[in-house]
N, C-alpha and C positions, 0 to 999 in steps of 0.2 A: 534618421530612423527612429521610430516610436519605441518607447520602453518595452512594449509587448514583443516587438521583433528582436530587440537587443537581448531581452531576457531569454526568449526562446532559443536564440543562437548560442548564448552562453551556457544554458542548461544542457543543450544537446551535446556539448563537448564532454560532459561527464555522464551521459546517458539518462538525464532527467528531462522532464517535460513540465509545462504548465498544465495543471490538472483542473483548471477552472478559476474563476475570480468573480469579484463583485465590487461595486462602488459603495462607499459609505462615508458620509461627512467630509466630502471633498478629497477622499483618498481612494486608491485602488489597491485591493489586496488580491494577490495571486497565490493559489495553492500550488505547491511543488511536489512532484512525486514521480511515479513511473508506472508503466504497464509492462508485464512480463519481466524478463531479466535484463532489460536494456542498460541498467547502470552497473551490472555485476562486474564486467571487465574492469571498469574504472575503479570500483571499490576493492575488488579482490587483488588488484595489482598495487594497491596503495600501502603505505606504512601502517595504516590503521587496521588492516585486516588481521594482523597477528596480535592485536591488543587483547588483553584478557577481559576487560570491562567495557561493555557498550561500544564495540568497534564501529558498528553501522551508524549508531547515533552520532558518534564522534566524527566520523567521516562526513555525514550529512551536514553537521554544523559547520565543519571546515569549508566544504565546497559551496554550500548555499550562502554561508556568511561572507565568503570572499566575493561571490557574485553580487550579493546585495550591496556590499560596501562599494564595489566598483561602479554600481549604477545609482548610488545614493538612496538605497532603500533600506528598510528595517527588516531583518530576518527574525522569524518567530518559529519556535519548535514545539512539537507535541509533548516532548519530555520535560520542558521547562516548567517548573512550578513546585509546590502550589504558590499562588493560584495558577491553574493551567488554562491556556488559551482554548476557546470553545471550538475546537476543530470540527467536531461533529456538526455543529450548527453551520460552520463555514462550508462544510461539504454539501449540506442541504441547499444552501444559497447558491452554490457554484455549479453543482452537477446534479442531474436528475437521477439519483441513485436510490434504491430501496434495499432494505435488509434482506439477506438470504436466510433460509432455514438454518444454515450453519452459523449464523450470527454476524458474519462479515457483510459489507456492502457489495452488491453485485453491479458491475458496470456493463452497459450494453455492448461494448466492444471487447474489453479485457476480461469479462466474466469475473471470476474470483481472484484473478492474478494481477493485483495492483496494490499500491500503497501510497500514502502521503508521507513525505519526508520533512516537510516544513512549509512555511509560507513567507512571502515577502510583501511588505506594504510600502507603497509609494505615495508621496504627496501628488495631488492632482488627479484628473480623470483621464484614464488611458484606455486603449483598446482592450476588449475582453475576448476570450475565445468563445466560440459558439457553445451554448449550454446544451448538453445532451437531453433528449426528450425523456420524460419519466415513462418508463415501461415496466409493467409488472411481469418481468421475465420469469420469475419463480412461480407466480400465480398461474401462468399458462403452461407450466411444465407439468405434465400429467404423471410421469413416472417417478419424479423426485429421487433420482439415483443418489443424490447427496445424503439422503436419509435412510437408504436401504442397502448401501454397499459397504458401510463400515464393518470390519470383521468382528468388532466387539460391541456393535450397536451403541456407540457413544453419543450419537446424535439422534434426536427425536424432536417432535414439535414441542416437547416440554422443556427442551434445553440441551446442554452439552455436559456430559459426564467427564470432566477433566481427569480425575484420578484413574478411571477405567482406561481412558485413552493413553495416558502416560504409562501406565503399567504394561499395556500391550506393546507399545513401542520399545520399552526397555527390556522386555522379556521374550515375547514370541511374535516378532514383527512379520506376520505372514504375507503382508501385502506391500512390503518395501516402503512403508511410510517414512522411515528414517532417511533412506537414501534418495527417495524420489518425491517426498512430500505426501501429505495426507491423502490416503486412497479415496476417501469419500469426496474430498475436494476435487481430486483429479477426475472423478466421474461426472462432475457437472458438465453438461454438453456445451455450455457457453464459454467462449474465449479459449478454446482448446489450443489454439496456436500460440497462446501467451503463457501456457503452463511453465512454471519456473524450471530452468535447467537443473540437472541433478545436484551439482555442487552448491547452487544457490538454495535449493530446497533443503539440502542436508544442513546447511548453515543455520537456517531457521529452526529446523527440528532439533538440532543439538541444543540450541538456546532454550527451546521449549522444555526439553527434558531436564536441562540444568536448573530450570526454575520450578520444576514439579517433581 
């Protein structure tokens, strides 16, 4: 079995997937992440879930690190640094994604409901997943609901007003952003079937409020 199949199988056990990859200097690098809440059951039932500091990063490092070690690969994480690994560059080399008006990358299948948890590098040239076609999903969206449904107008073509957003969530959360996830993000018509389940969304929103 090729590394690609072995890695895909191992990641699936914890709800993660290969999010693309590329060859460079005789090595193969795979991005690891998820679409939707596929990993949530594995993470939320783990001992890491109740940790106070960086539980999701710590869980990711544990599970991805174990898989990388078992397959003789090198695990790399976005939070390691400085210097930090160039994940944004790797994403552009691995998947045909463009930036959405909300600032995050939009995926042709997952919409705005996806993330990268790490990467694994292997010696040698191995099979790669198909690269998604670059598609200007947001450019062809005429209504732009992500920009006109935020209850406090925190998003615009000029950027994201973080203090206004955080204040709304902490005081008068009229659109259930805390319990269900960002209302503007939920109104993007793409990837609706991958919207994070409520407990997953609430986990991220609590972390956001704790940092702002």
